[in-house]
C-alpha positions as CSV (number, residue, x, y, z in Angstrom):
1,M,-57.5,6.8,-4.7
2,P,-56.7,9.9,-6.3
3,T,-53.3,11.2,-6.2
4,L,-52.8,15.3,-5.6
5,Y,-49.4,16.7,-5.6
6,V,-49.0,20.6,-4.2
7,R,-45.7,22.2,-5.8
8,D,-43.5,25.2,-4.6
9,V,-44.5,24.7,-0.4
10,P,-42.4,26.9,1.1
11,P,-39.7,24.8,3.4
12,D,-40.9,26.6,6.6
13,V,-44.3,25.5,5.7
14,V,-43.2,22.0,5.0
15,E,-41.4,21.7,8.7
16,T,-44.1,22.9,10.5
17,L,-46.4,20.3,8.7
18,K,-43.7,17.2,9.1
19,E,-43.4,18.6,13.3
20,R,-47.3,18.2,13.6
21,A,-47.3,15.2,12.1
22,S,-44.5,13.3,14.1
23,A,-45.8,14.7,17.4
24,T,-49.5,13.2,16.7
25,G,-47.5,9.8,15.1
26,M,-48.9,10.2,11.7
27,S,-47.0,10.5,8.8
28,L,-46.8,13.6,7.2
29,S,-48.9,12.5,4.3
30,A,-51.7,11.3,6.5
31,Y,-51.5,14.7,8.4
32,V,-52.2,16.7,5.8
33,V,-54.8,14.6,4.4
34,G,-56.4,14.9,7.4
35,E,-56.3,18.6,7.8
36,L,-57.3,18.7,3.9
37,R,-60.6,16.6,4.6
38,R,-61.1,18.9,7.7
39,I,-60.6,22.6,4.9
40,A,-62.4,20.9,2.3
41,E,-65.5,20.1,5.6
42,R,-66.3,23.7,6.1
43,P,-69.1,25.4,4.5
44,T,-68.1,28.5,2.5
45,N,-69.6,31.5,3.5
46,E,-72.0,31.9,0.8
47,E,-73.0,28.5,1.8
48,I,-73.6,30.0,5.1
49,V,-75.2,33.0,4.3
50,A,-77.5,30.3,2.3
51,R,-78.7,28.2,5.6
52,L,-78.8,30.9,7.2
53,Q,-81.4,32.5,4.0
54,D,-83.7,29.5,4.9
55,L,-84.3,29.9,8.7
56,D,-87.4,30.3,9.7
57,R,-88.2,32.9,11.7
58,R,-91.2,33.6,12.6
59,N,-90.5,32.1,16.2
60,G,-87.8,34.8,16.8
61,P,-88.0,37.7,18.6
62,S,-89.6,40.7,17.3
63,T,-86.9,44.1,16.4
64,D,-88.8,45.7,19.3
65,E,-87.9,42.7,22.1
66,I,-84.6,42.9,20.8
67,L,-84.1,46.6,21.0
68,A,-86.0,46.8,24.4
69,A,-83.0,43.7,26.0
70,L,-80.4,45.9,24.5
71,S,-81.6,49.1,26.4
72,D,-81.8,46.6,29.7
73,S,-78.6,45.7,29.4
74,R,-76.7,48.9,29.2
75,P,-76.3,51.0,32.0
């Protein structure tokens, strides 16, 4: 498994990460790896847009249906 070195991490950030790791019963390294994994698994904005563009919208409501629902929901 590769090793990642992170430089210039502010001391207050390190302290916060240590506290959070300790609170979960994890080592600092294990905690940070988990956080990095969580970040890496999150889709980018470009991936979200691509997924939305690929959706089949043929069975969705029409523009008129959406506008009517909005109009009906307003006092």
